[in-house]
PDB file of N, CA, C, O and CB in Angstrom:
ATOM      1  N   MET A   1       0.848  -1.174   0.000  1.00  0.00           N
ATOM      2  CA  MET A   1       0.000   0.000   0.000  1.00  0.00           C
ATOM      3  C   MET A   1       0.898   1.243   0.000  1.00  0.00           C
ATOM      4  O   MET A   1       1.799   1.365   0.830  1.00  0.00           O
ATOM      5  CB  MET A   1      -0.967  -0.005   1.229  1.00  0.00           C
ATOM      6  N   ASP A   2       0.645   2.159  -0.933  1.00  0.00           N
ATOM      7  CA  ASP A   2       1.440   3.385  -0.956  1.00  0.00           C
ATOM      8  C   ASP A   2       0.778   4.462  -0.100  1.00  0.00           C
ATOM      9  O   ASP A   2      -0.359   4.300   0.341  1.00  0.00           O
ATOM     10  CB  ASP A   2       1.624   3.886  -2.403  1.00  0.00           C
ATOM     11  N   LEU A   3       1.492   5.556   0.131  1.00  0.00           N
ATOM     12  CA  LEU A   3       0.988   6.604   1.014  1.00  0.00           C
ATOM     13  C   LEU A   3      -0.292   7.234   0.499  1.00  0.00           C
ATOM     14  O   LEU A   3      -1.191   7.524   1.289  1.00  0.00           O
ATOM     15  CB  LEU A   3       2.033   7.669   1.195  1.00  0.00           C
ATOM     16  N   ASP A   4      -0.401   7.453  -0.803  1.00  0.00           N
ATOM     17  CA  ASP A   4      -1.621   8.046  -1.352  1.00  0.00           C
ATOM     18  C   ASP A   4      -2.832   7.173  -1.069  1.00  0.00           C
ATOM     19  O   ASP A   4      -3.909   7.676  -0.748  1.00  0.00           O
ATOM     20  CB  ASP A   4      -1.478   8.266  -2.856  1.00  0.00           C
ATOM     21  N   GLU A   5      -2.654   5.870  -1.190  1.00  0.00           N
ATOM     22  CA  GLU A   5      -3.733   4.924  -0.932  1.00  0.00           C
ATOM     23  C   GLU A   5      -4.133   4.961   0.543  1.00  0.00           C
ATOM     24  O   GLU A   5      -5.320   4.974   0.870  1.00  0.00           O
ATOM     25  CB  GLU A   5      -3.311   3.499  -1.339  1.00  0.00           C
ATOM     26  N   LEU A   6      -3.149   4.978   1.416  1.00  0.00           N
ATOM     27  CA  LEU A   6      -3.405   5.015   2.853  1.00  0.00           C
ATOM     28  C   LEU A   6      -4.126   6.296   3.243  1.00  0.00           C
ATOM     29  O   LEU A   6      -5.103   6.258   3.991  1.00  0.00           O
ATOM     30  CB  LEU A   6      -2.098   4.889   3.633  1.00  0.00           C
ATOM     31  N   PHE A   7      -3.649   7.428   2.742  1.00  0.00           N
ATOM     32  CA  PHE A   7      -4.221   8.702   3.136  1.00  0.00           C
ATOM     33  C   PHE A   7      -5.558   8.987   2.469  1.00  0.00           C
ATOM     34  O   PHE A   7      -6.307   9.838   2.950  1.00  0.00           O
ATOM     35  CB  PHE A   7      -3.262   9.801   2.823  1.00  0.00           C
ATOM     36  N   ALA A   8      -5.879   8.309   1.388  1.00  0.00           N
ATOM     37  CA  ALA A   8      -7.181   8.481   0.751  1.00  0.00           C
ATOM     38  C   ALA A   8      -8.289   8.026   1.691  1.00  0.00           C
ATOM     39  O   ALA A   8      -9.403   8.548   1.646  1.00  0.00           O
ATOM     40  CB  ALA A   8      -7.247   7.700  -0.577  1.00  0.00           C
ATOM     41  N   LYS A   9      -7.983   7.053   2.542  1.00  0.00           N
ATOM     42  CA  LYS A   9      -8.967   6.535   3.487  1.00  0.00           C
ATOM     43  C   LYS A   9      -9.150   7.470   4.676  1.00  0.00           C
ATOM     44  O   LYS A   9     -10.180   7.424   5.350  1.00  0.00           O
ATOM     45  CB  LYS A   9      -8.553   5.153   3.973  1.00  0.00           C
ATOM     46  N   ARG A  10      -8.156   8.320   4.939  1.00  0.00           N
ATOM     47  CA  ARG A  10      -8.185   9.223   6.089  1.00  0.00           C
ATOM     48  C   ARG A  10      -7.717  10.617   5.657  1.00  0.00           C
ATOM     49  O   ARG A  10      -6.624  11.037   6.037  1.00  0.00           O
ATOM     50  CB  ARG A  10      -7.294   8.677   7.245  1.00  0.00           C
ATOM     51  N   PRO A  11      -8.501  11.323   4.891  1.00  0.00           N
ATOM     52  CA  PRO A  11      -8.040  12.597   4.338  1.00  0.00           C
ATOM     53  C   PRO A  11      -7.739  13.672   5.386  1.00  0.00           C
ATOM     54  O   PRO A  11      -6.894  14.532   5.138  1.00  0.00           O
ATOM     55  CB  PRO A  11      -9.066  13.118   3.393  1.00  0.00           C
ATOM     56  N   GLY A  12      -8.386  13.653   6.524  1.00  0.00           N
ATOM     57  CA  GLY A  12      -8.152  14.667   7.552  1.00  0.00           C
ATOM     58  C   GLY A  12      -7.071  14.295   8.538  1.00  0.00           C
ATOM     59  O   GLY A  12      -6.800  15.043   9.477  1.00  0.00           O
ATOM     60  N   GLU A  13      -6.455  13.156   8.336  1.00  0.00           N
ATOM     61  CA  GLU A  13      -5.417  12.649   9.234  1.00  0.00           C
ATOM     62  C   GLU A  13      -4.246  13.632   9.296  1.00  0.00           C
ATOM     63  O   GLU A  13      -3.756  14.071   8.255  1.00  0.00           O
ATOM     64  CB  GLU A  13      -4.928  11.255   8.770  1.00  0.00           C
ATOM     65  N   PRO A  14      -3.790  13.982  10.507  1.00  0.00           N
ATOM     66  CA  PRO A  14      -2.647  14.901  10.616  1.00  0.00           C
ATOM     67  C   PRO A  14      -1.406  14.417   9.861  1.00  0.00           C
ATOM     68  O   PRO A  14      -0.672  15.233   9.302  1.00  0.00           O
ATOM     69  CB  PRO A  14      -2.295  15.104  12.072  1.00  0.00           C
ATOM     70  N   LEU A  15      -1.165  13.123   9.838  1.00  0.00           N
ATOM     71  CA  LEU A  15      -0.003  12.601   9.120  1.00  0.00           C
ATOM     72  C   LEU A  15      -0.138  12.846   7.621  1.00  0.00           C
ATOM     73  O   LEU A  15       0.849  13.136   6.946  1.00  0.00           O
ATOM     74  CB  LEU A  15       0.170  11.101   9.398  1.00  0.00           C
ATOM     75  N   ALA A  16      -1.348  12.730   7.105  1.00  0.00           N
ATOM     76  CA  ALA A  16      -1.576  12.995   5.681  1.00  0.00           C
ATOM     77  C   ALA A  16      -1.258  14.451   5.361  1.00  0.00           C
ATOM     78  O   ALA A  16      -0.649  14.753   4.335  1.00  0.00           O
ATOM     79  CB  ALA A  16      -3.037  12.664   5.288  1.00  0.00           C
ATOM     80  N   MET A  17      -1.672  15.338   6.238  1.00  0.00           N
ATOM     81  CA  MET A  17      -1.394  16.757   6.036  1.00  0.00           C
ATOM     82  C   MET A  17       0.103  17.032   6.169  1.00  0.00           C
ATOM     83  O   MET A  17       0.654  17.858   5.441  1.00  0.00           O
ATOM     84  CB  MET A  17      -2.189  17.613   7.042  1.00  0.00           C
ATOM     85  N   LEU A  18       0.754  16.343   7.096  1.00  0.00           N
ATOM     86  CA  LEU A  18       2.185  16.536   7.323  1.00  0.00           C
ATOM     87  C   LEU A  18       3.012  16.158   6.101  1.00  0.00           C
ATOM     88  O   LEU A  18       3.899  16.908   5.694  1.00  0.00           O
ATOM     89  CB  LEU A  18       2.638  15.722   8.521  1.00  0.00           C
ATOM     90  N   VAL A  19       2.725  15.002   5.518  1.00  0.00           N
ATOM     91  CA  VAL A  19       3.541  14.548   4.386  1.00  0.00           C
ATOM     92  C   VAL A  19       3.269  15.338   3.107  1.00  0.00           C
ATOM     93  O   VAL A  19       4.069  15.305   2.172  1.00  0.00           O
ATOM     94  CB  VAL A  19       3.293  13.074   4.131  1.00  0.00           C
ATOM     95  N   LYS A  20       2.150  16.040   3.066  1.00  0.00           N
ATOM     96  CA  LYS A  20       1.836  16.851   1.887  1.00  0.00           C
ATOM     97  C   LYS A  20       2.292  18.305   2.045  1.00  0.00           C
ATOM     98  O   LYS A  20       2.198  19.098   1.108  1.00  0.00           O
ATOM     99  CB  LYS A  20       0.338  16.810   1.611  1.00  0.00           C
ATOM    100  N   GLU A  21       2.783  18.643   3.235  1.00  0.00           N
ATOM    101  CA  GLU A  21       3.201  20.017   3.503  1.00  0.00           C
ATOM    102  C   GLU A  21       4.409  20.401   2.644  1.00  0.00           C
ATOM    103  O   GLU A  21       5.330  19.606   2.458  1.00  0.00           O
ATOM    104  CB  GLU A  21       3.534  20.191   4.994  1.00  0.00           C
ATOM    105  N   ASP A  22       4.390  21.616   2.131  1.00  0.00           N
ATOM    106  CA  ASP A  22       5.499  22.127   1.322  1.00  0.00           C
ATOM    107  C   ASP A  22       6.679  22.433   2.241  1.00  0.00           C
ATOM    108  O   ASP A  22       6.551  23.227   3.173  1.00  0.00           O
ATOM    109  CB  ASP A  22       5.075  23.402   0.518  1.00  0.00           C
ATOM    110  N   LEU A  23       7.813  21.811   1.985  1.00  0.00           N
ATOM    111  CA  LEU A  23       9.001  22.005   2.809  1.00  0.00           C
ATOM    112  C   LEU A  23       9.885  23.148   2.311  1.00  0.00           C
ATOM    113  O   LEU A  23      10.799  23.573   3.018  1.00  0.00           O
ATOM    114  CB  LEU A  23       9.803  20.729   2.855  1.00  0.00           C
ATOM    115  N   ASP A  24       9.626  23.642   1.119  1.00  0.00           N
ATOM    116  CA  ASP A  24      10.476  24.677   0.523  1.00  0.00           C
ATOM    117  C   ASP A  24      10.619  25.938   1.386  1.00  0.00           C
ATOM    118  O   ASP A  24      11.724  26.473   1.479  1.00  0.00           O
ATOM    119  CB  ASP A  24       9.922  25.061  -0.821  1.00  0.00           C
ATOM    120  N   PRO A  25       9.552  26.431   2.018  1.00  0.00           N
ATOM    121  CA  PRO A  25       9.712  27.666   2.788  1.00  0.00           C
ATOM    122  C   PRO A  25      10.464  27.489   4.118  1.00  0.00           C
ATOM    123  O   PRO A  25      10.818  28.480   4.757  1.00  0.00           O
ATOM    124  CB  PRO A  25       8.360  28.252   3.063  1.00  0.00           C
ATOM    125  N   LEU A  26      10.705  26.268   4.533  1.00  0.00           N
ATOM    126  CA  LEU A  26      11.343  26.031   5.826  1.00  0.00           C
ATOM    127  C   LEU A  26      12.853  26.207   5.745  1.00  0.00           C
ATOM    128  O   LEU A  26      13.491  25.851   4.754  1.00  0.00           O
ATOM    129  CB  LEU A  26      11.011  24.633   6.329  1.00  0.00           C
ATOM    130  N   SER A  27      13.401  26.766   6.814  1.00  0.00           N
ATOM    131  CA  SER A  27      14.849  26.945   6.889  1.00  0.00           C
ATOM    132  C   SER A  27      15.514  25.620   7.254  1.00  0.00           C
ATOM    133  O   SER A  27      14.842  24.654   7.616  1.00  0.00           O
ATOM    134  CB  SER A  27      15.217  28.041   7.922  1.00  0.00           C
ATOM    135  N   ILE A  28      16.825  25.588   7.155  1.00  0.00           N
ATOM    136  CA  ILE A  28      17.573  24.386   7.542  1.00  0.00           C
ATOM    137  C   ILE A  28      17.314  24.070   9.009  1.00  0.00           C
ATOM    138  O   ILE A  28      17.131  22.909   9.375  1.00  0.00           O
ATOM    139  CB  ILE A  28      19.095  24.573   7.287  1.00  0.00           C
ATOM    140  N   GLU A  29      17.298  25.101   9.850  1.00  0.00           N
ATOM    141  CA  GLU A  29      17.050  24.896  11.278  1.00  0.00           C
ATOM    142  C   GLU A  29      15.656  24.320  11.514  1.00  0.00           C
ATOM    143  O   GLU A  29      15.485  23.410  12.325  1.00  0.00           O
ATOM    144  CB  GLU A  29      17.211  26.218  12.044  1.00  0.00           C
ATOM    145  N   GLU A  30      14.665  24.850  10.805  1.00  0.00           N
ATOM    146  CA  GLU A  30      13.298  24.344  10.949  1.00  0.00           C
ATOM    147  C   GLU A  30      13.198  22.897  10.474  1.00  0.00           C
ATOM    148  O   GLU A  30      12.518  22.079  11.093  1.00  0.00           O
ATOM    149  CB  GLU A  30      12.315  25.227  10.166  1.00  0.00           C
ATOM    150  N   LEU A  31      13.869  22.592   9.387  1.00  0.00           N
ATOM    151  CA  LEU A  31      13.859  21.218   8.882  1.00  0.00           C
ATOM    152  C   LEU A  31      14.553  20.273   9.861  1.00  0.00           C
ATOM    153  O   LEU A  31      14.096  19.150  10.071  1.00  0.00           O
ATOM    154  CB  LEU A  31      14.541  21.148   7.504  1.00  0.00           C
ATOM    155  N   THR A  32      15.647  20.722  10.456  1.00  0.00           N
ATOM    156  CA  THR A  32      16.362  19.907  11.436  1.00  0.00           C
ATOM    157  C   THR A  32      15.480  19.635  12.652  1.00  0.00           C
ATOM    158  O   THR A  32      15.426  18.507  13.141  1.00  0.00           O
ATOM    159  CB  THR A  32      17.668  20.603  11.868  1.00  0.00           C
ATOM    160  N   LEU A  33      14.790  20.661  13.140  1.00  0.00           N
ATOM    161  CA  LEU A  33      13.875  20.479  14.271  1.00  0.00           C
ATOM    162  C   LEU A  33      12.732  19.539  13.903  1.00  0.00           C
ATOM    163  O   LEU A  33      12.313  18.709  14.710  1.00  0.00           O
ATOM    164  CB  LEU A  33      13.313  21.834  14.734  1.00  0.00           C
ATOM    165  N   ARG A  34      12.243  19.674  12.699  1.00  0.00           N
ATOM    166  CA  ARG A  34      11.163  18.796  12.225  1.00  0.00           C
ATOM    167  C   ARG A  34      11.626  17.348  12.210  1.00  0.00           C
ATOM    168  O   ARG A  34      10.899  16.456  12.649  1.00  0.00           O
ATOM    169  CB  ARG A  34      10.690  19.217  10.815  1.00  0.00           C
ATOM    170  N   ILE A  35      12.833  17.109  11.708  1.00  0.00           N
ATOM    171  CA  ILE A  35      13.381  15.749  11.665  1.00  0.00           C
ATOM    172  C   ILE A  35      13.523  15.189  13.073  1.00  0.00           C
ATOM    173  O   ILE A  35      13.179  14.032  13.313  1.00  0.00           O
ATOM    174  CB  ILE A  35      14.744  15.733  10.947  1.00  0.00           C
ATOM    175  N   GLU A  36      14.022  15.990  14.005  1.00  0.00           N
ATOM    176  CA  GLU A  36      14.179  15.525  15.387  1.00  0.00           C
ATOM    177  C   GLU A  36      12.826  15.178  16.004  1.00  0.00           C
ATOM    178  O   GLU A  36      12.696  14.164  16.690  1.00  0.00           O
ATOM    179  CB  GLU A  36      14.887  16.596  16.237  1.00  0.00           C
ATOM    180  N   ALA A  37      11.825  16.015  15.763  1.00  0.00           N
ATOM    181  CA  ALA A  37      10.483  15.742  16.281  1.00  0.00           C
ATOM    182  C   ALA A  37       9.925  14.457  15.681  1.00  0.00           C
ATOM    183  O   ALA A  37       9.304  13.659  16.383  1.00  0.00           O
ATOM    184  CB  ALA A  37       9.539  16.920  15.985  1.00  0.00           C
ATOM    185  N   LEU A  38      10.143  14.257  14.394  1.00  0.00           N
ATOM    186  CA  LEU A  38       9.652  13.042  13.737  1.00  0.00           C
ATOM    187  C   LEU A  38      10.382  11.803  14.245  1.00  0.00           C
ATOM    188  O   LEU A  38       9.773  10.742  14.388  1.00  0.00           O
ATOM    189  CB  LEU A  38       9.813  13.155  12.217  1.00  0.00           C
ATOM    190  N   LYS A  39      11.680  11.925  14.521  1.00  0.00           N
ATOM    191  CA  LYS A  39      12.427  10.794  15.087  1.00  0.00           C
ATOM    192  C   LYS A  39      11.877  10.418  16.456  1.00  0.00           C
ATOM    193  O   LYS A  39      11.758   9.236  16.776  1.00  0.00           O
ATOM    194  CB  LYS A  39      13.927  11.132  15.194  1.00  0.00           C
ATOM    195  N   LEU A  40      11.539  11.425  17.271  1.00  0.00           N
ATOM    196  CA  LEU A  40      10.942  11.151  18.581  1.00  0.00           C
ATOM    197  C   LEU A  40       9.587  10.462  18.428  1.00  0.00           C
ATOM    198  O   LEU A  40       9.255   9.557  19.195  1.00  0.00           O
ATOM    199  CB  LEU A  40      10.785  12.455  19.385  1.00  0.00           C
ATOM    200  N   GLU A  41       8.815  10.888  17.448  1.00  0.00           N
ATOM    201  CA  GLU A  41       7.508  10.265  17.211  1.00  0.00           C
ATOM    202  C   GLU A  41       7.670   8.837  16.715  1.00  0.00           C
ATOM    203  O   GLU A  41       6.884   7.965  17.084  1.00  0.00           O
ATOM    204  CB  GLU A  41       6.695  11.084  16.198  1.00  0.00           C
ATOM    205  N   ILE A  42       8.672   8.585  15.889  1.00  0.00           N
ATOM    206  CA  ILE A  42       8.953   7.221  15.432  1.00  0.00           C
ATOM    207  C   ILE A  42       9.310   6.343  16.621  1.00  0.00           C
ATOM    208  O   ILE A  42       8.824   5.218  16.732  1.00  0.00           O
ATOM    209  CB  ILE A  42      10.099   7.210  14.388  1.00  0.00           C
ATOM    210  N   ALA A  43      10.155   6.849  17.511  1.00  0.00           N
ATOM    211  CA  ALA A  43      10.543   6.084  18.702  1.00  0.00           C
ATOM    212  C   ALA A  43       9.320   5.790  19.569  1.00  0.00           C
ATOM    213  O   ALA A  43       9.195   4.693  20.114  1.00  0.00           O
ATOM    214  CB  ALA A  43      11.606   6.853  19.523  1.00  0.00           C
ATOM    215  N   ARG A  44       8.426   6.756  19.696  1.00  0.00           N
ATOM    216  CA  ARG A  44       7.205   6.554  20.491  1.00  0.00           C
ATOM    217  C   ARG A  44       6.318   5.481  19.857  1.00  0.00           C
ATOM    218  O   ARG A  44       5.760   4.638  20.559  1.00  0.00           O
ATOM    219  CB  ARG A  44       6.420   7.882  20.627  1.00  0.00           C
ATOM    220  N   ALA A  45       6.192   5.516  18.536  1.00  0.00           N
ATOM    221  CA  ALA A  45       5.388   4.513  17.830  1.00  0.00           C
ATOM    222  C   ALA A  45       6.022   3.130  17.938  1.00  0.00           C
ATOM    223  O   ALA A  45       5.319   2.136  18.122  1.00  0.00           O
ATOM    224  CB  ALA A  45       5.220   4.901  16.353  1.00  0.00           C
ATOM    225  N   GLU A  46       7.348   3.064  17.823  1.00  0.00           N
ATOM    226  CA  GLU A  46       8.038   1.776  17.950  1.00  0.00           C
ATOM    227  C   GLU A  46       7.891   1.202  19.355  1.00  0.00           C
ATOM    228  O   GLU A  46       7.746  -0.009  19.518  1.00  0.00           O
ATOM    229  CB  GLU A  46       9.522   1.930  17.604  1.00  0.00           C
ATOM    230  N   ALA A  47       7.928   2.066  20.371  1.00  0.00           N
ATOM    231  CA  ALA A  47       7.731   1.607  21.749  1.00  0.00           C
ATOM    232  C   ALA A  47       6.316   1.070  21.928  1.00  0.00           C
ATOM    233  O   ALA A  47       6.113   0.073  22.622  1.00  0.00           O
ATOM    234  CB  ALA A  47       8.000   2.753  22.752  1.00  0.00           C
ATOM    235  N   ARG A  48       5.352   1.715  21.315  1.00  0.00           N
ATOM    236  CA  ARG A  48       3.956   1.253  21.409  1.00  0.00           C
ATOM    237  C   ARG A  48       3.791  -0.090  20.713  1.00  0.00           C
ATOM    238  O   ARG A  48       3.078  -0.962  21.210  1.00  0.00           O
ATOM    239  CB  ARG A  48       2.992   2.292  20.789  1.00  0.00           C
ATOM    240  N   ILE A  49       4.439  -0.265  19.572  1.00  0.00           N
ATOM    241  CA  ILE A  49       4.398  -1.544  18.860  1.00  0.00           C
ATOM    242  C   ILE A  49       5.017  -2.638  19.719  1.00  0.00           C
ATOM    243  O   ILE A  49       4.473  -3.738  19.816  1.00  0.00           O
ATOM    244  CB  ILE A  49       5.133  -1.443  17.503  1.00  0.00           C
ATOM    245  N   ALA A  50       6.151  -2.340  20.341  1.00  0.00           N
ATOM    246  CA  ALA A  50       6.820  -3.325  21.194  1.00  0.00           C
ATOM    247  C   ALA A  50       5.936  -3.713  22.371  1.00  0.00           C
ATOM    248  O   ALA A  50       5.852  -4.890  22.722  1.00  0.00           O
ATOM    249  CB  ALA A  50       8.162  -2.777  21.701  1.00  0.00           C
ATOM    250  N   ALA A  51       5.277  -2.733  22.983  1.00  0.00           N
ATOM    251  CA  ALA A  51       4.389  -3.019  24.110  1.00  0.00           C
ATOM    252  C   ALA A  51       3.195  -3.857  23.664  1.00  0.00           C
ATOM    253  O   ALA A  51       2.806  -4.797  24.358  1.00  0.00           O
ATOM    254  CB  ALA A  51       3.905  -1.712  24.756  1.00  0.00           C
ATOM    255  N   ALA A  52       2.618  -3.530  22.527  1.00  0.00           N
ATOM    256  CA  ALA A  52       1.471  -4.286  22.021  1.00  0.00           C
ATOM    257  C   ALA A  52       1.873  -5.710  21.660  1.00  0.00           C
ATOM    258  O   ALA A  52       1.122  -6.653  21.909  1.00  0.00           O
ATOM    259  CB  ALA A  52       0.863  -3.586  20.801  1.00  0.00           C
ATOM    260  N   THR A  53       3.053  -5.865  21.074  1.00  0.00           N
ATOM    261  CA  THR A  53       3.549  -7.195  20.720  1.00  0.00           C
ATOM    262  C   THR A  53       3.773  -8.029  21.969  1.00  0.00           C
ATOM    263  O   THR A  53       3.420  -9.207  22.010  1.00  0.00           O
ATOM    264  CB  THR A  53       4.849  -7.092  19.910  1.00  0.00           C
ATOM    265  N   SER A  54       4.359  -7.417  22.980  1.00  0.00           N
ATOM    266  CA  SER A  54       4.606  -8.108  24.244  1.00  0.00           C
ATOM    267  C   SER A  54       3.289  -8.522  24.899  1.00  0.00           C
ATOM    268  O   SER A  54       3.160  -9.633  25.411  1.00  0.00           O
ATOM    269  CB  SER A  54       5.416  -7.213  25.198  1.00  0.00           C
ATOM    270  N   HIS A  55       2.329  -7.623  24.875  1.00  0.00           N
ATOM    271  CA  HIS A  55       1.011  -7.918  25.456  1.00  0.00           C
ATOM    272  C   HIS A  55       0.346  -9.077  24.713  1.00  0.00           C
ATOM    273  O   HIS A  55      -0.217  -9.978  25.336  1.00  0.00           O
ATOM    274  CB  HIS A  55       0.101  -6.663  25.412  1.00  0.00           C
ATOM    275  N   ARG A  56       0.411  -9.051  23.407  1.00  0.00           N
ATOM    276  CA  ARG A  56      -0.184 -10.112  22.600  1.00  0.00           C
ATOM    277  C   ARG A  56       0.489 -11.452  22.888  1.00  0.00           C
ATOM    278  O   ARG A  56      -0.186 -12.470  23.044  1.00  0.00           O
ATOM    279  CB  ARG A  56      -0.078  -9.774  21.104  1.00  0.00           C
ATOM    280  N   THR A  57       1.815 -11.449  22.958  1.00  0.00           N
ATOM    281  CA  THR A  57       2.558 -12.677  23.238  1.00  0.00           C
ATOM    282  C   THR A  57       2.176 -13.241  24.599  1.00  0.00           C
ATOM    283  O   THR A  57       1.999 -14.450  24.749  1.00  0.00           O
ATOM    284  CB  THR A  57       4.069 -12.418  23.180  1.00  0.00           C
ATOM    285  N   SER A  58       2.048 -12.367  25.587  1.00  0.00           N
ATOM    286  CA  SER A  58       1.651 -12.802  26.930  1.00  0.00           C
ATOM    287  C   SER A  58       0.240 -13.384  26.922  1.00  0.00           C
ATOM    288  O   SER A  58      -0.012 -14.414  27.548  1.00  0.00           O
ATOM    289  CB  SER A  58       1.731 -11.629  27.920  1.00  0.00           C
ATOM    290  N   ALA A  59      -0.668 -12.733  26.224  1.00  0.00           N
ATOM    291  CA  ALA A  59      -2.045 -13.217  26.155  1.00  0.00           C
ATOM    292  C   ALA A  59      -2.115 -14.558  25.436  1.00  0.00           C
ATOM    293  O   ALA A  59      -2.833 -15.457  25.873  1.00  0.00           O
ATOM    294  CB  ALA A  59      -2.939 -12.191  25.447  1.00  0.00           C
ATOM    295  N   GLU A  60      -1.382 -14.701  24.344  1.00  0.00           N
ATOM    296  CA  GLU A  60      -1.380 -15.973  23.616  1.00  0.00           C
ATOM    297  C   GLU A  60      -0.810 -17.092  24.475  1.00  0.00           C
ATOM    298  O   GLU A  60      -1.314 -18.214  24.445  1.00  0.00           O
ATOM    299  CB  GLU A  60      -0.578 -15.847  22.316  1.00  0.00           C
ATOM    300  N   ALA A  61       0.229 -16.799  25.233  1.00  0.00           N
ATOM    301  CA  ALA A  61       0.827 -17.809  26.114  1.00  0.00           C
ATOM    302  C   ALA A  61      -0.155 -18.211  27.203  1.00  0.00           C
ATOM    303  O   ALA A  61      -0.229 -19.385  27.569  1.00  0.00           O
ATOM    304  CB  ALA A  61       2.131 -17.281  26.743  1.00  0.00           C
ATOM    305  N   LEU A  62      -0.905 -17.254  27.722  1.00  0.00           N
ATOM    306  CA  LEU A  62      -1.872 -17.532  28.779  1.00  0.00           C
ATOM    307  C   LEU A  62      -2.992 -18.437  28.270  1.00  0.00           C
ATOM    308  O   LEU A  62      -3.398 -19.367  28.966  1.00  0.00           O
ATOM    309  CB  LEU A  62      -2.455 -16.224  29.326  1.00  0.00           C
ATOM    310  N   PHE A  63      -3.487 -18.179  27.078  1.00  0.00           N
ATOM    311  CA  PHE A  63      -4.612 -18.949  26.558  1.00  0.00           C
ATOM    312  C   PHE A  63      -4.206 -20.274  25.927  1.00  0.00           C
ATOM    313  O   PHE A  63      -5.072 -21.092  25.619  1.00  0.00           O
ATOM    314  CB  PHE A  63      -5.351 -18.134  25.553  1.00  0.00           C
ATOM    315  N   LYS A  64      -2.922 -20.504  25.730  1.00  0.00           N
ATOM    316  CA  LYS A  64      -2.466 -21.791  25.201  1.00  0.00           C
ATOM    317  C   LYS A  64      -2.364 -22.837  26.297  1.00  0.00           C
ATOM    318  O   LYS A  64      -2.191 -24.023  26.012  1.00  0.00           O
ATOM    319  CB  LYS A  64      -1.117 -21.634  24.508  1.00  0.00           C
ATOM    320  N   ARG A  65      -2.467 -22.415  27.531  1.00  0.00           N
ATOM    321  CA  ARG A  65      -2.340 -23.347  28.656  1.00  0.00           C
ATOM    322  C   ARG A  65      -3.515 -24.264  28.754  1.00  0.00           C
ATOM    323  O   ARG A  65      -3.566 -25.110  29.646  1.00  0.00           O
ATOM    324  CB  ARG A  65      -2.180 -22.604  29.949  1.00  0.00           C
TER     325      ARG A  65
END
């Protein structure tokens, strides 16, 4: 699934608006700050995935008994 396909289902999604934003007017400093903020958000999403995976694994182990 490409980004256009994903965002077509959620047109008002903040991420859809973010990836379509024009970066040309931003300074190098603004772009650097944007990248740092996005890296922090990626880390937060990865931590949530890890927690959900761990929870699922624990639940599956419990119900296999």
